[in-house]
TORPA-4810 file (N, C-alpha, C, O; in nm, 3 decimals):
<nodes>
NODE_1_0.090_-0.110_-0.011_0.017_0.011_0.025_0.078_0.146_-0.018_0.193_0.148_0.024_X
NODE_2_0.056_0.235_-0.069_0.133_0.363_-0.099_0.059_0.453_-0.011_-0.061_0.478_-0.011_X
NODE_3_0.161_0.501_0.069_0.091_0.605_0.161_0.131_0.749_0.065_0.222_0.773_-0.014_X
NODE_4_0.030_0.817_0.109_0.007_0.964_0.041_0.011_1.067_0.139_-0.081_1.071_0.221_X
NODE_5_0.110_1.158_0.146_0.081_1.266_0.243_0.064_1.414_0.165_0.140_1.460_0.080_X
NODE_6_-0.044_1.468_0.213_-0.093_1.591_0.163_-0.036_1.701_0.228_-0.063_1.714_0.348_X
NODE_7_0.052_1.800_0.163_0.128_1.897_0.235_0.049_2.052_0.153_0.036_2.082_0.035_X
NODE_8_0.010_2.122_0.283_-0.082_2.252_0.270_0.043_2.353_0.200_0.157_2.365_0.243_X
NODE_9_-0.009_2.414_0.093_0.063_2.528_0.041_0.078_2.656_0.086_-0.027_2.719_0.088_X
NODE_10_0.159_2.705_0.115_0.181_2.866_0.205_0.132_2.975_0.109_0.092_3.084_0.149_X
NODE_11_0.137_2.939_-0.020_0.091_3.040_-0.109_0.216_3.125_-0.172_0.203_3.203_-0.267_X
NODE_12_0.329_3.099_-0.108_0.462_3.171_-0.127_0.560_3.064_-0.230_0.547_2.945_-0.256_X
NODE_13_0.659_3.162_-0.272_0.751_3.065_-0.377_0.901_3.115_-0.308_0.913_3.217_-0.241_X
NODE_14_0.994_3.036_-0.335_1.126_3.039_-0.302_1.205_3.140_-0.413_1.145_3.203_-0.501_X
NODE_15_1.334_3.144_-0.395_1.402_3.218_-0.507_1.390_3.138_-0.638_1.390_3.201_-0.744_X
NODE_16_1.384_3.046_-0.640_1.364_2.950_-0.789_1.251_2.951_-0.819_1.232_2.889_-0.924_X
NODE_17_1.129_3.009_-0.760_0.977_3.015_-0.801_0.920_2.875_-0.766_0.818_2.837_-0.823_X
NODE_18_0.975_2.803_-0.682_0.926_2.665_-0.635_0.836_2.712_-0.517_0.873_2.793_-0.432_X
NODE_19_0.723_2.658_-0.521_0.624_2.647_-0.420_0.654_2.623_-0.290_0.708_2.514_-0.274_X
NODE_20_0.637_2.694_-0.182_0.673_2.631_-0.059_0.505_2.587_0.024_0.390_2.629_0.017_X
NODE_21_0.580_2.480_0.099_0.448_2.388_0.170_0.494_2.382_0.277_0.613_2.399_0.304_X
NODE_22_0.388_2.352_0.371_0.420_2.303_0.507_0.480_2.193_0.505_0.429_2.102_0.439_X
NODE_23_0.606_2.169_0.576_0.690_2.040_0.587_0.790_2.046_0.516_0.882_1.965_0.529_X
NODE_24_0.791_2.141_0.428_0.913_2.152_0.329_1.044_2.214_0.441_1.029_2.270_0.550_X
NODE_25_1.162_2.182_0.372_1.278_2.212_0.449_1.352_2.300_0.377_1.406_2.263_0.272_X
NODE_26_1.365_2.429_0.424_1.450_2.559_0.372_1.543_2.592_0.414_1.570_2.585_0.533_X
NODE_27_1.649_2.657_0.287_1.772_2.711_0.351_1.740_2.858_0.363_1.685_2.916_0.270_X
NODE_28_1.771_2.916_0.467_1.722_3.079_0.482_1.875_3.131_0.501_1.957_3.093_0.584_X
NODE_29_1.887_3.221_0.407_2.014_3.288_0.403_1.973_3.429_0.440_1.897_3.488_0.364_X
NODE_30_2.029_3.502_0.577_1.993_3.640_0.618_2.123_3.698_0.616_2.218_3.669_0.688_X
NODE_31_2.118_3.804_0.504_2.242_3.884_0.506_2.272_4.007_0.618_2.378_4.060_0.649_X
NODE_32_2.118_4.033_0.673_2.175_4.160_0.791_2.229_4.088_0.901_2.320_4.141_0.965_X
NODE_33_2.181_3.962_0.935_2.236_3.906_1.048_2.343_3.801_1.023_2.376_3.721_1.110_X
NODE_34_2.399_3.805_0.893_2.502_3.727_0.840_2.506_3.585_0.886_2.597_3.539_0.954_X
NODE_35_2.409_3.525_0.848_2.384_3.380_0.888_2.299_3.295_0.792_2.221_3.341_0.709_X
NODE_36_2.322_3.184_0.812_2.241_3.077_0.706_2.188_2.975_0.823_2.246_2.943_0.927_X
NODE_37_2.064_2.934_0.774_1.976_2.815_0.872_1.924_2.722_0.770_1.906_2.747_0.651_X
NODE_38_1.902_2.609_0.834_1.810_2.516_0.755_1.704_2.474_0.848_1.729_2.439_0.963_X
NODE_39_1.598_2.478_0.804_1.459_2.440_0.901_1.341_2.410_0.847_1.318_2.443_0.731_X
NODE_40_1.260_2.351_0.913_1.141_2.319_0.857_1.014_2.430_0.839_1.000_2.510_0.932_X
NODE_41_0.932_2.439_0.740_0.820_2.509_0.766_0.720_2.464_0.831_0.706_2.344_0.807_X
NODE_42_0.645_2.503_0.900_0.532_2.473_0.984_0.417_2.563_1.003_0.425_2.684_0.982_X
NODE_43_0.294_2.496_1.047_0.162_2.599_1.083_0.159_2.596_1.231_0.147_2.503_1.311_X
NODE_44_0.174_2.748_1.248_0.120_2.785_1.403_0.071_2.890_1.419_0.118_2.991_1.366_X
NODE_45_-0.066_2.892_1.519_-0.138_3.004_1.531_-0.185_3.096_1.397_-0.204_3.218_1.398_X
NODE_46_-0.198_3.017_1.296_-0.273_3.079_1.200_-0.196_3.114_1.071_-0.249_3.158_0.968_X
NODE_47_-0.046_3.086_1.091_0.039_3.136_1.014_0.125_3.023_0.972_0.120_2.919_1.038_X
NODE_48_0.200_3.032_0.873_0.317_2.956_0.815_0.445_2.995_0.864_0.496_3.096_0.815_X
NODE_49_0.517_2.921_0.972_0.634_2.980_1.037_0.752_2.909_0.992_0.746_2.816_0.912_X
NODE_50_0.872_2.957_1.048_1.021_2.917_1.033_1.075_2.945_1.143_1.049_3.054_1.194_X
NODE_51_1.156_2.861_1.203_1.218_2.916_1.332_1.378_2.980_1.273_1.450_2.933_1.185_X
NODE_52_1.394_3.068_1.335_1.507_3.173_1.298_1.602_3.159_1.456_1.554_3.173_1.568_X
NODE_53_1.717_3.135_1.428_1.818_3.111_1.560_1.908_3.249_1.515_1.962_3.273_1.406_X
NODE_54_1.903_3.340_1.651_1.967_3.452_1.670_2.066_3.411_1.799_2.014_3.358_1.897_X
NODE_55_2.193_3.434_1.796_2.246_3.396_1.913_2.223_3.236_1.950_2.243_3.138_1.878_X
NODE_56_2.180_3.240_2.073_2.126_3.127_2.140_1.988_3.105_2.150_1.942_3.002_2.199_X
NODE_57_1.895_3.225_2.092_1.767_3.206_2.075_1.707_3.164_1.977_1.766_3.193_1.873_X
NODE_58_1.584_3.090_1.961_1.495_3.065_1.854_1.365_3.140_1.865_1.295_3.145_1.965_X
NODE_59_1.343_3.197_1.747_1.198_3.271_1.731_1.156_3.217_1.607_1.221_3.189_1.506_X
NODE_60_1.004_3.206_1.643_0.923_3.146_1.514_0.880_3.270_1.431_0.819_3.361_1.488_X
NODE_61_0.906_3.277_1.318_0.891_3.407_1.233_0.796_3.372_1.115_0.827_3.269_1.055_X
NODE_62_0.674_3.448_1.064_0.612_3.413_0.945_0.720_3.393_0.843_0.821_3.463_0.851_X
NODE_63_0.705_3.293_0.737_0.768_3.266_0.646_0.771_3.374_0.546_0.871_3.402_0.480_X
NODE_64_0.642_3.442_0.536_0.641_3.546_0.431_0.734_3.666_0.452_0.782_3.725_0.356_X
NODE_65_0.762_3.708_0.602_0.864_3.792_0.632_0.993_3.777_0.592_1.070_3.866_0.556_X
NODE_66_1.018_3.627_0.604_1.180_3.595_0.577_1.182_3.602_0.434_1.284_3.650_0.384_X
NODE_67_1.088_3.564_0.358_1.113_3.588_0.213_1.161_3.712_0.176_1.259_3.725_0.103_X
NODE_68_1.084_3.824_0.233_1.069_3.961_0.205_1.227_4.007_0.239_1.280_4.079_0.154_X
NODE_69_1.282_3.982_0.322_1.396_4.014_0.371_1.549_3.936_0.373_1.650_3.968_0.435_X
NODE_70_1.528_3.836_0.293_1.641_3.734_0.260_1.614_3.653_0.164_1.512_3.673_0.097_X
NODE_71_1.714_3.525_0.132_1.681_3.443_0.049_1.634_3.291_0.112_1.689_3.247_0.214_X
NODE_72_1.547_3.229_0.054_1.488_3.118_0.074_1.464_3.037_-0.020_1.386_3.057_-0.113_X
NODE_73_1.542_2.922_0.003_1.546_2.812_-0.111_1.504_2.678_-0.046_1.556_2.639_0.059_X
NODE_74_1.395_2.599_-0.122_1.347_2.486_-0.097_1.444_2.368_-0.117_1.471_2.348_-0.236_X
NODE_75_1.506_2.281_-0.025_1.591_2.200_-0.024_1.557_2.056_-0.033_1.626_1.967_-0.084_X
NODE_76_1.405_2.042_0.041_1.337_1.930_0.062_1.229_1.907_0.141_1.157_2.005_0.158_X
NODE_77_1.191_1.791_0.202_1.098_1.820_0.275_1.110_1.723_0.405_1.206_1.647_0.416_X
NODE_78_1.011_1.728_0.500_1.033_1.629_0.593_1.017_1.483_0.594_1.072_1.399_0.665_X
NODE_79_0.921_1.468_0.492_0.909_1.324_0.458_0.971_1.240_0.392_0.973_1.119_0.411_X
NODE_80_1.049_1.327_0.275_1.128_1.231_0.203_1.290_1.260_0.208_1.374_1.191_0.150_X
NODE_81_1.319_1.386_0.295_1.440_1.411_0.347_1.466_1.449_0.477_1.521_1.556_0.503_X
NODE_82_1.427_1.363_0.567_1.433_1.381_0.722_1.572_1.403_0.775_1.588_1.461_0.882_X
NODE_83_1.682_1.354_0.696_1.797_1.375_0.700_1.833_1.518_0.722_1.893_1.565_0.819_X
NODE_84_1.787_1.579_0.621_1.837_1.728_0.627_1.815_1.803_0.770_1.881_1.900_0.805_X
NODE_85_1.713_1.743_0.848_1.707_1.816_0.974_1.785_1.762_1.099_1.765_1.812_1.210_X
NODE_86_1.871_1.665_1.081_1.939_1.590_1.175_2.020_1.683_1.253_2.019_1.677_1.376_X
NODE_87_2.092_1.772_1.188_2.191_1.860_1.252_2.110_1.960_1.331_2.152_2.009_1.436_X
NODE_88_1.982_1.991_1.272_1.936_2.074_1.354_1.850_2.032_1.477_1.817_2.124_1.553_X
NODE_89_1.816_1.929_1.500_1.765_1.858_1.588_1.865_1.823_1.697_1.819_1.788_1.806_X
NODE_90_2.006_1.831_1.677_2.080_1.813_1.776_2.122_1.894_1.872_2.196_1.851_1.960_X
</nodes>
């Protein structure tokens, strides 16, 4: 039996015009903070969010705000590429 997982679209696209879905793993490059993070897109409090780490603190930020101010690239998703998040969860 084949398992099918439906992923909700955020309505947004990354730098390559790839549609971003809940559960996607994205690379976020922030030039203002001079850092790069890899994390998953998730739904919380009515918004699609992404965790941004600054110093030792983690903030959930709406993915739409991140796209406006930096570069975002879909590199996989949590179902087909869980290994992309292994270093994040450690």
